C-alpha positions in Angstrom: 14.5 -19.7 17.1 13.9 -16.1 18.0 17.1 -13.7 18.4 17.3 -11.4 21.3 15.3 -8.3 21.0 13.5 -9.9 17.7 10.1 -11.1 17.2 9.6 -15.0 17.3 9.7 -16.3 13.7 6.2 -17.6 13.7 4.9 -14.0 14.2 5.1 -13.4 10.2 2.3 -16.0 9.9 -0.1 -14.2 12.0 -2.0 -16.7 14.5 -1.0 -20.0 13.0 0.0 -22.5 15.4 3.0 -24.9 15.0 0.2 -27.8 15.9 -1.0 -27.0 12.0 2.1 -28.1 10.6 1.7 -31.1 8.8 3.4 -34.0 10.8 5.6 -35.5 7.8 7.1 -32.1 7.4 7.4 -31.4 11.2 9.5 -34.9 11.1 11.5 -34.0 8.5 12.4 -30.6 9.6 13.0 -31.6 13.1 15.2 -34.5 12.2 17.1 -32.4 9.6 17.7 -29.3 11.8 20.7 -28.7 13.8 20.7 -26.6 17.0 17.5 -25.1 15.5 19.1 -24.4 12.4 18.2 -25.6 8.9 20.5 -24.9 5.8 18.6 -23.5 2.7 20.1 -26.7 0.7 18.6 -29.0 3.0 15.3 -27.3 2.9 15.3 -27.6 -0.6 16.1 -31.3 -0.4 13.4 -31.8 2.0 10.9 -30.1 -0.7 12.0 -32.8 -3.0 11.5 -35.5 -0.8 8.5 -34.4 0.7 6.9 -33.2 -3.1 6.1 -29.9 -1.4 6.6 -26.1 -2.1 9.7 -24.2 -0.9 6.8 -21.8 0.9 5.4 -24.7 2.7 8.9 -25.8 4.3 9.7 -22.3 5.1 6.5 -21.6 6.9 6.8 -24.7 8.9 10.3 -23.9 9.9 9.1 -20.5 11.3 6.3 -21.9 13.1 8.7 -24.6 14.7 10.9 -21.7 15.6 13.8 -23.3 13.4 15.8 -20.8 12.0 17.0 -21.0 7.9 20.7 -20.4 7.2 23.4 -20.6 4.5 21.1 -19.0 1.9 22.2 -20.6 -1.2 22.3 -17.2 -2.8 24.7 -15.8 0.0 22.2 -13.8 1.3 21.6 -14.5 5.1 22.3 -17.0 7.8 25.9 -17.1 7.6 28.3 -16.0 10.8 29.4 -13.5 11.7 28.8 -11.4 8.6 25.2 -12.7 7.8 25.9 -12.4 4.3 28.8 -13.7 2.4 27.9 -12.5 -1.2 29.9 -9.5 -2.5 29.5 -7.8 -5.8 30.8 -8.8 -9.0 33.6 -7.1 -10.3 32.1 -7.1 -13.6 28.8 -8.2 -15.0 28.1 -9.6 -18.4 25.8 -7.7 -20.5 23.9 -10.7 -21.5 23.4 -11.7 -18.0 22.5 -7.8 -17.0 19.9 -8.0 -19.4 18.6 -11.3 -18.3 18.4 -10.2 -14.8 16.8 -7.0 -15.8 14.0 -8.6 -17.8 12.9 -10.7 -15.0 12.7 -8.1 -12.5 9.5 -7.6 -10.5 8.8 -4.5 -8.9 12.4 -3.5 -9.2 13.6 -6.9 -7.8 14.7 -10.3 -9.0 12.8 -13.4 -7.3 14.8 -15.8 -5.8 13.6 -18.3 -8.1 14.3 -16.3 -11.1 17.9 -15.9 -9.8 18.1 -19.8 -9.7 16.8 -20.1 -13.3 19.2 -17.9 -14.5 22.3 -19.3 -12.7 21.1 -22.6 -14.7 20.6 -20.7 -18.0 24.0 -19.2 -17.7 25.5 -22.5 -16.2 27.1 -20.4 -13.5 26.5 -20.9 -9.6 23.7 -19.1 -7.6 26.0 -17.3 -5.8 27.4 -15.7 -9.2 24.0 -14.4 -10.1 23.7 -12.8 -6.6 27.1 -11.1 -6.8 26.1 -10.0 -10.3 22.7 -8.4 -8.6 25.2 -6.9 -6.0 27.1 -5.2 -8.5 24.0 -3.8 -10.3 22.6 -2.7 -7.3 19.4 -4.7 -7.2 17.6 -6.8 -4.5 16.9 -10.3 -4.7 13.2 -10.6 -3.0 11.2 -12.7 -2.3 13.0 -15.7 -1.1 11.1 -19.1 -2.2 11.3 -20.2 1.4 9.9 -17.1 2.9 13.1 -15.9 4.8 12.9 -12.3 3.0 
């Protein structure tokens, strides 16, 4: 779903057509989306159910004009602020070292953030808040949203 003044979501995938979306993925996305939006957590439920990759779900959502919302790291898809995560007051030195050891091109991949949350037994948004405090960006998104 394109916002006013913005390019359609499908434009980042070149000339790929929505007709090329796998029929099972299409049906699941259309059934799961509400008012053209699909929460990140629901997208990952579909990844598991359909035994596919997050990238495949994200691309299909884009091609079908379904907007990904409610990032589990708190980085996008919330109203009205868009981003709901805020910087942590302090970052445990062990977590900081682990974050810095997983940086790629100065950024923490979303998948690595999820892994750190599991390793440190904390919320995904907690890892994102630590990144905010350290001035580090999380990128790329597993679903291709950013």
